[in-house]
KOLMI-208554 format. One record per residue (C-alpha): x negated, y negated, z; residue number from 1. Coordinates in steps of 0.001 Angstrom, whole numbers, plus 524288, in hexadecimal, padded with zeros to 5 digits. Each point is the difference from the previous one (the first is absolute). Layout:
[r [X; Y; Z]; NUM] ...
END
This chain:
[r [7FFF7; 80015; 7FFC1]; 1] [r [7F583; 7F65A; 80405]; 2] [r [7F97A; 8027B; 7F274]; 3] [r [80CAF; 7FE45; 7F8F4]; 4] [r [801FC; 7F34F; 806A4]; 5] [r [7F19B; 7FB99; 7FD61]; 6] [r [8029F; 8028A; 7F1A7]; 7] [r [80C96; 7F7BB; 7FE6A]; 8] [r [7FD99; 7F546; 80A23]; 9] [r [7FD5D; 7F6B1; 7F519]; 10] [r [80C95; 803D3; 7F9A7]; 11] [r [8083E; 7FEAF; 80C28]; 12] [r [7FAD2; 7F2FD; 802CC]; 13] [r [80394; 7FB0F; 7F1BF]; 14] [r [80D85; 8059E; 80239]; 15] [r [80160; 7F8FB; 80BF6]; 16] [r [7FC41; 7F379; 7FBC8]; 17] [r [8096D; 80106; 7F3A9]; 18] [r [80B71; 802B2; 809EA]; 19] [r [7FBCC; 7F395; 806D6]; 20] [r [7FF48; 7F826; 7F429]; 21] [r [80D54; 80376; 7FADD]; 22] [r [8083E; 7F8E5; 80A71]; 23] [r [7F6BD; 7F42B; 7FF2F]; 24] [r [8011D; 7FE78; 7F0E1]; 25] [r [80F22; 800AB; 802E5]; 26] [r [7FE73; 7F677; 809E3]; 27] [r [7F730; 7F744; 7F7F6]; 28] [r [8099F; 800A9; 7F4D5]; 29] [r [80BA5; 7FAD0; 807A6]; 30] [r [8066F; 80C44; 80284]; 31] [r [805B3; 80237; 80DB7]; 32] [r [8062E; 80D49; 7FF50]; 33] [r [7FA7D; 805FE; 80CB3]; 34] [r [80668; 80D9B; 7FC7C]; 35] [r [7F932; 8016A; 7F288]; 36] [r [7F368; 7F972; 8054E]; 37] [r [7FEE2; 80B3E; 80AB8]; 38] [r [805AA; 80A75; 7F68E]; 39] [r [7F455; 7FF45; 7F4CB]; 40] [r [7F563; 80180; 80A97]; 41] [r [80735; 809F5; 8073E]; 42] [r [80201; 808B3; 7F374]; 43] [r [7F18E; 7FD76; 7FBAF]; 44] [r [7FB7E; 80672; 80CDB]; 45] [r [80998; 80B75; 7FDEF]; 46] [r [7FB0C; 8019F; 7F3B8]; 47] [r [7F151; 7FEE1; 80536]; 48] [r [80295; 8095E; 809EC]; 49] [r [806C6; 80A10; 7F734]; 50] [r [7F447; 7FE8A; 7F65E]; 51] [r [7F6BA; 8021F; 80A5F]; 52] [r [8060C; 80BAD; 8062F]; 53] [r [80161; 805EE; 7F2F1]; 54] [r [7F1E5; 7FD7A; 7FD43]; 55] [r [7FB0A; 805BA; 80C8B]; 56] [r [807B0; 80CFC; 7FF2B]; 57] [r [7FC3F; 80256; 7F186]; 58] [r [7F1BC; 7FDD1; 804A0]; 59] [r [7FFBE; 804ED; 80D0A]; 60] [r [7F77F; 80AF5; 7FDB2]; 61] [r [7F659; 7F791; 7F717]; 62] [r [7FDFB; 7F615; 80A97]; 63] [r [7FE0B; 80B68; 80A80]; 64] [r [7F658; 8064F; 7F7CD]; 65] [r [7F81C; 7F23D; 80008]; 66] [r [80156; 7FE79; 80D90]; 67] [r [7FB48; 80D32; 80499]; 68] [r [7F137; 804F3; 7FD7E]; 69] [r [7FC91; 80BA0; 7F5EE]; 70] [r [7FB8D; 808FB; 8090D]; 71] [r [7FC6D; 80A88; 7F5DD]; 72] [r [7FC09; 7FE85; 7F1C5]; 73] [r [80C32; 80828; 7FBB8]; 74] [r [808DC; 7F671; 8060B]; 75] [r [7FB2F; 7F698; 7F55C]; 76] [r [80671; 80874; 7F55F]; 77] [r [80E46; 7FED2; 80639]; 78] [r [8099F; 7F8DB; 7F826]; 79] [r [809D9; 7F60D; 805B0]; 80] [r [80C32; 7FA04; 7FA27]; 81] [r [801BF; 7FDCB; 7F07E]; 82] [r [7FD38; 7F1C5; 7FF70]; 83] [r [7F6D3; 7F8BF; 7F89D]; 84] [r [7F730; 7FB9D; 80B00]; 85] [r [8008A; 80D46; 80638]; 86] [r [7FC48; 806D2; 7F41E]; 87] [r [7F41B; 7F6B7; 7FD12]; 88] [r [7FB71; 802E9; 80E67]; 89] [r [8011F; 80F71; 7FCF5]; 90] [r [7F95B; 7FE75; 7F379]; 91] [r [7F4D8; 7F7B7; 806FC]; 92] [r [7FE7E; 80955; 80B45]; 93] [r [7FEBC; 80B74; 7F696]; 94] [r [7F4F3; 7F913; 7F88E]; 95] [r [7F98F; 7FCCD; 80C4A]; 96] [r [80160; 80DDF; 80423]; 97] [r [7F953; 80567; 7F306]; 98] [r [7F5D7; 7F5D5; 800BB]; 99] [r [7FC66; 80454; 80EDB]; 100] [r [7FF46; 80E9D; 7FB5E]; 101] [r [7F69A; 7FC7B; 7F595]; 102] [r [7F77D; 7F846; 809AD]; 103] [r [80120; 809C8; 80A06]; 104] [r [7FC74; 80BEC; 7F7FC]; 105] [r [7F381; 7F76F; 7FB56]; 106] [r [7FD33; 7FCFB; 80E14]; 107] [r [8018C; 80E8D; 803A8]; 108] [r [7F714; 80416; 7F49F]; 109] [r [7F5E5; 7F6DB; 80477]; 110] [r [80040; 80456; 80DC6]; 111] [r [7FF06; 80E14; 7FB89]; 112] [r [7F3BB; 7FCB1; 7F7F7]; 113] [r [7F976; 7F8B7; 80A9F]; 114] [r [803BE; 80C4E; 80941]; 115] [r [7FABC; 809FD; 7F687]; 116] [r [7F346; 7F770; 7FF70]; 117] [r [7FE5B; 7FE6F; 80D83]; 118] [r [801CB; 80F63; 802D5]; 119] [r [7F6CB; 80244; 7F4E7]; 120] [r [7F65F; 7F58F; 804CC]; 121] [r [7FFDC; 8051C; 80ED1]; 122] [r [7FD03; 80E6D; 7FBEA]; 123] [r [7F631; 7FB1F; 7F683]; 124] [r [7F8D0; 7F8C9; 80C27]; 125] [r [80064; 80B82; 806B7]; 126] [r [7F82E; 807FE; 7F855]; 127] [r [7F303; 7F576; 801A4]; 128] [r [8036C; 7FFA8; 80E7D]; 129] [r [7FE24; 80F07; 800B7]; 130] [r [7F316; 7FF6B; 7F94F]; 131] [r [7FAA0; 7F525; 80870]; 132] [r [80485; 80872; 80AB3]; 133] [r [7F8DF; 80BAD; 7FAE2]; 134] [r [7F356; 7F6D1; 7FDD9]; 135] [r [8018C; 7FA95; 80EB8]; 136] [r [7FE13; 80E2D; 8052B]; 137] [r [7F308; 7FFD2; 7F9C3]; 138] [r [7FB70; 7F45F; 807C1]; 139] [r [7FACF; 7FEC1; 80CBA]; 140] [r [80660; 7F9BC; 80C91]; 141] [r [8054F; 7F561; 80284]; 142] [r [8008A; 7FD63; 7F10A]; 143] [r [80800; 80BA5; 7FC64]; 144] [r [80ADE; 7FD74; 80B1A]; 145] [r [800E8; 7F192; 7FC85]; 146] [r [80208; 80389; 7F10C]; 147] [r [80AE9; 80A3A; 80420]; 148] [r [805EC; 7F6B7; 808E7]; 149] [r [800CB; 7F666; 7F516]; 150] [r [805D5; 809D5; 7F5C6]; 151] [r [80AAE; 80417; 80A2B]; 152] [r [80502; 7F219; 8010A]; 153] [r [8008D; 7FF8E; 7F184]; 154] [r [80690; 80B1D; 7FEE5]; 155] [r [80A63; 7FC05; 80A2A]; 156] [r [80156; 7F387; 7F98E]; 157] [r [802F9; 8060F; 7F316]; 158] [r [80AE8; 80990; 8059F]; 159] [r [80581; 7F35C; 806CA]; 160] [r [8002F; 7FA02; 7F239]; 161] [r [805D8; 80CC2; 7F981]; 162] [r [80A06; 8024A; 80A22]; 163] [r [80439; 7F1A7; 80039]; 164] [r [80147; 80116; 7F056]; 165] [r [809D7; 80BA2; 800EF]; 166] [r [8081F; 7FA1F; 8098D]; 167] [r [808B3; 7FAFC; 7F750]; 168] [r [802FE; 80D47; 7FA42]; 169] [r [7FDA9; 807E2; 80D3D]; 170] [r [80CF3; 80693; 7FFB8]; 171] [r [7FCFF; 80609; 7F392]; 172] [r [7F42D; 804CA; 8065E]; 173] [r [805A5; 8078C; 80B2B]; 174] [r [7FFE1; 80EDF; 80282]; 175] [r [806CE; 8023F; 80C07]; 176] [r [7FD50; 80C45; 8083E]; 177] [r [7FD29; 804A0; 80C20]; 178] [r [7F337; 7FB1B; 8068E]; 179] [r [7F9BC; 804F1; 80BB7]; 180] [r [7FBC2; 7F409; 806F1]; 181] [r [7F41B; 8066B; 8080C]; 182] [r [7FADC; 804F7; 7F3B1]; 183] [r [80150; 7F29C; 7F864]; 184] [r [7F954; 7F960; 80AF5]; 185] [r [7F44F; 809B2; 80050]; 186] [r [7FEE0; 7FDD6; 7F126]; 187] [r [7FFA7; 7F0F8; 8029C]; 188] [r [7F65C; 802AB; 80A41]; 189] [r [7F6D9; 8071D; 7F7A0]; 190] [r [800DB; 7F66D; 7F48E]; 191] [r [7FC6B; 7F4AF; 809A7]; 192] [r [7F5B4; 807BA; 807D5]; 193] [r [7F484; 7F83E; 7FC09]; 194] [r [807AB; 7F32B; 801DC]; 195] [r [80249; 804B3; 80DC8]; 196] [r [7F26B; 80431; 80212]; 197] [r [7FA97; 7F2F2; 7FAE6]; 198] [r [80920; 7F702; 80908]; 199] [r [7FE16; 80970; 80B42]; 200] [r [80E62; 800E6; 8025E]; 201] [r [80581; 80D69; 7FFAB]; 202] [r [80E14; 805F9; 7FEE0]; 203] [r [806E5; 80823; 80A4A]; 204] [r [80BC7; 80712; 7FA7D]; 205] [r [80B0D; 80294; 80A4A]; 206] [r [80C00; 808FC; 7FCE9]; 207] [r [80C1A; 800F1; 80830]; 208] [r [801DE; 80D39; 7F9F3]; 209] [r [7FAC3; 8067C; 7F501]; 210] [r [805AF; 801A7; 7F23E]; 211] [r [806DD; 7F2D1; 7FF08]; 212] [r [8046D; 7FEDA; 7F115]; 213] [r [8064D; 7F5B3; 7FA2F]; 214] [r [80526; 7FDD3; 7F123]; 215] [r [7F864; 7F5EB; 7F9FD]; 216] [r [7F668; 7FBAE; 7F574]; 217] [r [7F324; 806B8; 803B7]; 218] [r [7F710; 7F682; 7F639]; 219] [r [805F3; 7F36F; 80545]; 220] [r [801C2; 804A9; 80DAD]; 221] [r [7F0EE; 80286; 7FF95]; 222] [r [7FDE8; 7F25B; 7FBEF]; 223] [r [807BE; 7FB13; 80A44]; 224] [r [7F7F2; 8060B; 80AA4]; 225] [r [7F3D2; 7FC83; 7FA82]; 226] [r [804FA; 7F1F9; 7FF6A]; 227] [r [802E5; 80076; 80DC7]; 228] [r [7F37F; 80862; 803D0]; 229] [r [7F780; 7F604; 7F8E9]; 230] [r [80657; 7F392; 806CD]; 231] [r [7FE0C; 80815; 80DB3]; 232] [r [7F1E3; 80241; 7FD40]; 233] [r [7FC60; 7F27B; 7FBBD]; 234] [r [8062C; 7F8B0; 80A67]; 235] [r [7FB61; 809CE; 80A19]; 236] [r [7F109; 801CC; 7FBE5]; 237] [r [7F80F; 7FA29; 80A0A]; 238] [r [80A72; 8002E; 80AD7]; 239] [r [8043D; 80D14; 8012E]; 240] [r [7FAF3; 80E46; 7FD00]; 241] [r [80CC1; 806EE; 7FC09]; 242] [r [80D4C; 7FE76; 7FA5D]; 243] [r [80CE3; 808A6; 801FB]; 244] [r [80808; 80654; 7F596]; 245] [r [80B3D; 8063C; 804E0]; 246] [r [80C0D; 80783; 7FAA0]; 247] [r [80B29; 80243; 80875]; 248] [r [80EFE; 7FFE0; 800DD]; 249] [r [80891; 7F46B; 804EE]; 250] [r [80E69; 8003C; 8004E]; 251] [r [800F6; 80999; 7F612]; 252] [r [7F692; 7F909; 7F6B6]; 253] [r [7F1BC; 803AC; 7FD69]; 254] [r [7F6A9; 7F61B; 801BC]; 255] [r [7F0B3; 7FDD4; 7FB80]; 256] [r [7F983; 7F6C3; 80818]; 257] [r [7F22D; 7F91D; 7FE21]; 258] [r [7FB3C; 7F902; 80C63]; 259] [r [7F3ED; 7F90F; 800BB]; 260] [r [7F9C5; 7F984; 80CD7]; 261] [r [7FA81; 7F4E2; 7F7D7]; 262] [r [80183; 7F16E; 7FFFB]; 263] [r [80E03; 7FF72; 7FEC8]; 264] [r [80905; 7F6B6; 7F812]; 265] [r [8036E; 7F2A4; 80556]; 266] [r [80E79; 7FDB6; 80296]; 267] [r [8013C; 7F53D; 7F66F]; 268] [r [7FB5B; 80952; 7F4CC]; 269] [r [80859; 80BFC; 80333]; 270] [r [80BFE; 7FB81; 7F7B0]; 271] [r [7F882; 7FD9F; 7F52E]; 272] [r [7F4C0; 80B67; 7FDCF]; 273] [r [80826; 8074D; 7F72B]; 274] [r [8014E; 7F36B; 7F75C]; 275] [r [7F8CB; 80004; 7F2A3]; 276] [r [7F1EA; 7FAD5; 800AB]; 277] [r [801E7; 7FC00; 80E6B]; 278] [r [7F37D; 801BC; 8070F]; 279] [r [8027A; 7F8B5; 80D34]; 280] [r [7F674; 7FCBA; 80974]; 281] [r [7F8D4; 80E08; 80006]; 282] [r [7FFDA; 7FFD7; 7F1B6]; 283] [r [7F754; 7F30E; 7FFA7]; 284] [r [7F743; 8061C; 80975]; 285] [r [7FEB5; 80CAB; 7F7F2]; 286] [r [7FDC3; 7FAD5; 7F2AD]; 287] [r [80291; 80C8D; 7F981]; 288] [r [80DED; 7FECA; 803DE]; 289] [r [807D4; 7FDDF; 7F217]; 290] [r [80DC7; 7FF5F; 8072F]; 291] [r [80645; 80AA9; 7F74A]; 292] [r [7FCC2; 80BA4; 807FE]; 293] [r [80C8E; 7FF66; 8093E]; 294] [r [80701; 7F969; 7F66C]; 295] [r [7FFA7; 80C2B; 7F787]; 296] [r [801DE; 8080E; 80C27]; 297] [r [80C82; 7F9A0; 8022B]; 298] [r [80524; 8001D; 7F168]; 299] [r [7FCC5; 80E0A; 7FD7A]; 300] [r [80683; 80481; 80CC2]; 301] [r [80BDC; 7F8FF; 7FB8F]; 302] [r [7FFAE; 80669; 7F39F]; 303] [r [7FEDA; 80CD7; 8070F]; 304] [r [80A10; 7FCDB; 8099A]; 305] [r [7F731; 7FFC1; 80C0B]; 306] [r [8006C; 7F5C3; 80A74]; 307] [r [7F3EA; 7F998; 8049A]; 308] [r [7FE8C; 7FB48; 80D97]; 309] [r [7F42F; 7F727; 80676]; 310] [r [7FCC1; 7FDBD; 80D2C]; 311] [r [7F281; 7F93D; 802F1]; 312] [r [7FA2A; 7F7E0; 80B44]; 313] [r [7F433; 7F754; 7FEA1]; 314] [r [7F3BF; 806F0; 80547]; 315] [r [807C9; 80C2D; 80201]; 316] [r [80225; 80553; 7F288]; 317] [r [80B03; 8030D; 7F5D2]; 318] [r [80962; 80A2F; 7FE5B]; 319] [r [80636; 802B3; 7F28E]; 320] [r [809CC; 80AAE; 7FEED]; 321] [r [8064E; 806CC; 7F3B4]; 322] [r [80D79; 80381; 803AA]; 323] [r [806A4; 80AE0; 7F778]; 324] [r [80EFA; 80089; 7FFAD]; 325] [r [806E2; 80B9C; 80573]; 326] [r [80383; 804F6; 7F218]; 327] [r [7F1A4; 7FF64; 7FD52]; 328] [r [7FCAF; 808B8; 80A36]; 329] [r [7FE15; 80ED1; 7FE8C]; 330] [r [7FFDD; 80AAE; 80ACF]; 331] [r [7F164; 8053F; 804A1]; 332] [r [7F8D7; 807A3; 7F5D8]; 333] 
END
């Protein structure tokens, strides 16, 4: 109704001015018939009201469509009443929708090409890294350890780039199957063995009971736990000698917990640590921080329909939990 009135306000004002001018013209012309002078404007107002009512009823759907935002692209293909202005709007929206589809397909093609390039580039870079690692084994200490430390950093960085690139198509990459959490944690620890030793922070696995298994994507969960472990070790190095990796059940839900005893997260940063590129006070002190680790953890966990909980106290450490919904829990194996 508001849009209809705004569209016709000038027309209504002109009609009201005409209704006022008719008696004035009669009066200036010397006519003193009050009945006719009142009847003429009254008739004009009746005709104006009838016209506006007909106009509103006939174009009600049109104005409602203009007033309510389109929530899906398919809604732009819907038609309204058979009036010239409504048909013109439908044609314009149809052309706009087709143009959008063409541009969207071009953007998706470019993004797919970029993803393919990143995927191939990362795998190509891993080959020379492996060669460098083999070469480093022939060197004496501490040169050998220093070189392998740098290659590990490069490999972790490449993996982060690869997973970030795949985030858009993550759902297409899922392979949901039963995953034994303790086994996955052992694999993460084995993969990061040198990282633990180099930073002198060692993991301790705690299981409430053996065999807790969940339905998830093993590769992406491996990535999540690795990211949490790297953060825990990085911010514990030099302050604590161990971190806890716990698997337990809580209120019918399986929980995988990573707890460190490092520097902790300032209260002001807690609500933002999962934001993209946010490094916070700790990140500024540790220049290797990219601000993408916890962001990826949150995004991937959301796609897997897992929840993330964070608890932290400055100077005492940080605890992050991956919580699996009851429908993802399986019986002990």
